C-alpha atoms as one frame of an Amber mdcrd trajectory, in Angstrom:
protein
   0.000   0.000   0.000   1.460   3.375  -0.967   1.816   6.153   1.549  -0.878
   8.074  -0.317  -3.441   5.267  -0.163  -5.966   5.451   2.695  -5.986   2.470
   5.058  -9.708   1.922   4.418 -12.115   2.395   1.486 -13.448   5.880   0.884
 -17.009   6.296   2.209 -17.993   8.265  -0.902 -19.106   5.232  -3.009 -21.232
   3.980  -0.101 -22.848   7.404   0.274 -23.600   7.518  -3.444 -25.109   4.036
  -3.324 -27.241   5.011  -0.321 -28.371   8.165  -2.124 -29.382   6.177  -5.212
 -31.219   3.670  -3.032 -33.088   6.454  -1.229 -34.013   8.167  -4.497 -35.416
   4.918  -5.928 -37.311   4.216  -2.708 -38.814   7.701  -2.845 -39.859   7.268
  -6.486 -41.349   3.826  -5.806 -43.328   5.189  -2.869 -44.443   8.250  -4.837
 -45.719   6.083  -7.680 -47.822   4.045  -5.228 -49.105   7.008  -3.230 -49.891
   9.252  -6.195 -51.548   6.362  -8.008 -54.007   6.095  -5.113 -54.158   9.762
  -4.141 -53.052  12.152  -6.900 -53.251  15.098  -4.490 -50.743  13.599  -2.023
 -47.792  15.728  -0.958 -44.145  15.096  -0.182 -44.894  14.362   3.469 -47.189
  11.521   2.394 -44.485  10.173   0.103 -41.872  10.334   2.891 -44.167   8.394
   5.219 -44.820   5.723   2.583 -41.098   5.427   1.839 -40.241   5.129   5.527
 -37.754   7.986   5.413 -37.677  11.522   6.727 -39.276  14.427   4.902 -35.867
  16.132   4.922 -34.410  13.229   2.937 -37.171  13.553   0.352 -36.522  17.284
   0.028 -32.786  16.612  -0.348 -33.522  14.585  -3.492 -36.627  16.370  -4.759
 -36.936  19.979  -3.575 -40.556  20.284  -4.738 -43.566  18.184  -5.633 -43.166
  19.231  -9.280 -39.557  18.023  -9.250 -40.680  14.660  -7.886 -43.461  14.299
 -10.459 -41.106  15.172 -13.296 -38.614  12.580 -12.031 -41.404   9.978 -11.957
 -42.419  10.822 -15.516 -38.802  10.722 -16.709 -38.325   7.290 -15.130 -41.554
   5.999 -16.677 -40.489   7.376 -20.073 -37.155   5.566 -19.854 -38.967   2.329
 -19.056 -41.327   2.853 -22.004 -38.376   3.359 -24.349 -36.822   0.106 -23.125
 -40.138  -1.697 -23.713 -40.472  -0.171 -27.190 -37.037  -1.436 -28.138 -38.172
  -4.932 -27.120 -41.437  -4.707 -29.100 -39.908  -5.478 -32.532 -41.327  -2.322
 -34.087 -39.173  -2.838 -37.176 -40.868  -6.129 -38.079 -44.315  -6.982 -39.443
 -46.864  -4.612 -40.986 -46.189  -1.053 -39.857 -49.812  -0.314 -38.984 -49.714
  -3.218 -36.542 -46.381  -1.948 -35.195 -48.103   1.358 -34.448 -50.705  -0.547
 -32.447 -47.943  -2.374 -30.550 -46.321   0.954 -29.788 -49.556   2.270 -28.285
 -50.035  -0.980 -26.371 -46.612  -0.461 -24.779 -47.800   2.979 -23.721 -50.904
   1.522 -22.149 -48.889  -1.137 -20.374 -46.956   1.733 -18.852 -50.229   3.164
 -17.588 -50.907  -0.135 -15.837 -47.439  -0.069 -14.280 -47.632   3.634 -13.446
 -51.308   4.448 -12.754 -50.387   7.903 -11.459 -49.764   8.896 -15.092 -53.494
   8.750 -15.795 -54.364  11.085 -12.950 -51.590  13.646 -12.852 -51.010  16.547
 -15.148 -47.421  16.906 -16.240 -45.574  19.228 -13.902 -44.445  22.481 -15.503
 -41.483  21.991 -17.820 -39.785  24.147 -20.401 -40.426  23.487 -24.115 -36.895
  22.085 -24.393 -37.491  19.675 -21.513 -40.801  18.551 -22.985 -39.221  17.973
 -26.414 -36.298  16.064 -24.928 -38.648  13.916 -22.840 -40.743  12.853 -25.825
 -37.920  12.688 -28.388 -37.015   8.981 -27.889 -40.637   7.865 -28.284 -41.301
  10.168 -31.248 -38.118   8.978 -32.945 -39.288   5.368 -32.802 -42.800   6.315
 -33.887 -41.435   8.268 -36.861 -39.323   5.295 -37.985 -42.379   3.028 -37.956
 -44.438   5.527 -39.973 -41.690   6.109 -42.533 -41.194   2.354 -42.947 -44.933
   1.872 -43.402 -45.134   4.562 -46.068 -42.247   2.913 -47.950 -43.665  -0.603
 -47.669 -47.296   0.305 -48.375 -48.812  -0.499 -44.978 -49.383   3.211 -44.348
 -50.916   5.403 -47.038 -48.037   7.354 -48.658 -50.517  10.115 -49.441 -50.560
  10.882 -45.711 -47.624  13.002 -44.581 -45.463  11.467 -41.875 -46.042  14.377
 -39.499 -49.799  14.098 -39.977 -49.758  10.385 -39.154 -47.636  11.090 -36.067
 -50.035  13.787 -34.875 -53.148  11.729 -35.621 -51.903   8.553 -33.910 -50.786
  10.470 -30.840 -54.123  12.302 -30.756 -55.956   8.969 -30.778 -53.786   7.745
 -27.932 -54.481  10.898 -25.907 -58.205  10.668 -26.657 -58.243   7.104 -25.366
 -56.476   8.276 -22.217 -59.061  10.980 -21.658 -61.898   8.474 -22.027 -60.316
   6.195 -19.431 -59.569   9.108 -17.099 -63.209  10.227 -17.345 -64.460   6.727
 -16.594 -66.222   6.312 -19.934 -63.982   3.419 -21.005 -61.857   0.832 -19.285
 -58.186   0.514 -20.204 -58.935  -2.750 -22.038 -61.745  -1.093 -24.015 -59.434
   1.758 -24.949 -56.759  -0.625 -26.232 -59.349  -2.577 -28.236 -60.594   0.669
 -29.779 -57.060   1.680 -30.747 -56.426  -1.719 -32.332 -59.355  -1.055 -34.670
 -58.981   2.697 -35.158 -55.260   3.046 -35.892 -55.131   0.694 -38.911 -58.320
   2.251 -40.320 -56.732   5.681 -39.978 -53.442   4.953 -41.719 -53.958   2.103
 -44.207 -54.131   2.948 -47.920 -57.445   2.502 -49.668 -57.859  -1.026 -50.993
C-alpha cells in the first residue's frame, strides 16, 4: 500500500449508493401514493417510503420536481419496452398498435400517469422527454409509407399527430371513466389501422 493510499475504502461510493437507493425508494413510494391519491404531498411520500421528509426534500426539492422525475423514469422504461417490441418487423400499422399498447402497459405499471397533469417543464425539456418515443414512432411511420402499410398520401407528421391524438383521446376516455383501459386498447387496435392504411 502506498503512503498516499488510505488504510480503508473511501465512504464516498457507499454514500452515493445510499443516495441512489433512497431516491429509488422515494420514487417507488411516490408512484404508489400518487396512483391512489393524486393530491398527495411530499410528506405523504416520505411516510410511505419510511424515510424523513428532509431526505425527500434533499432529493426532490418540490412536488413538481418529484413528479417530473417519476415521468422521466416511466419514459425511460417505455423506451426500453419499445425497443423490445420489434417495431421494425411486421406490418407497420400493426407496429403502431404495438407501440400504443406499450404505452398503455406503462399506464398499468404507473397508474399515477393517468391522474396527474405533467408538472411544468420548459419546451426544451418537454421535447427532450418525448424525443425517444417520437423517434421510434417516426421510424415506424416512414417504414410503413415505404412498404405500403401506411398510405403514402398521408404526410409522416400528420400520421404522427393523428396517432398520438388517438392515444391521448383514449387516455381521456379512461380518465373520465367512460372506457376501461382494455376497451381503450381494443378501440385503438381497430382505429389506428383504419386511420393509416391505404385505400384497398
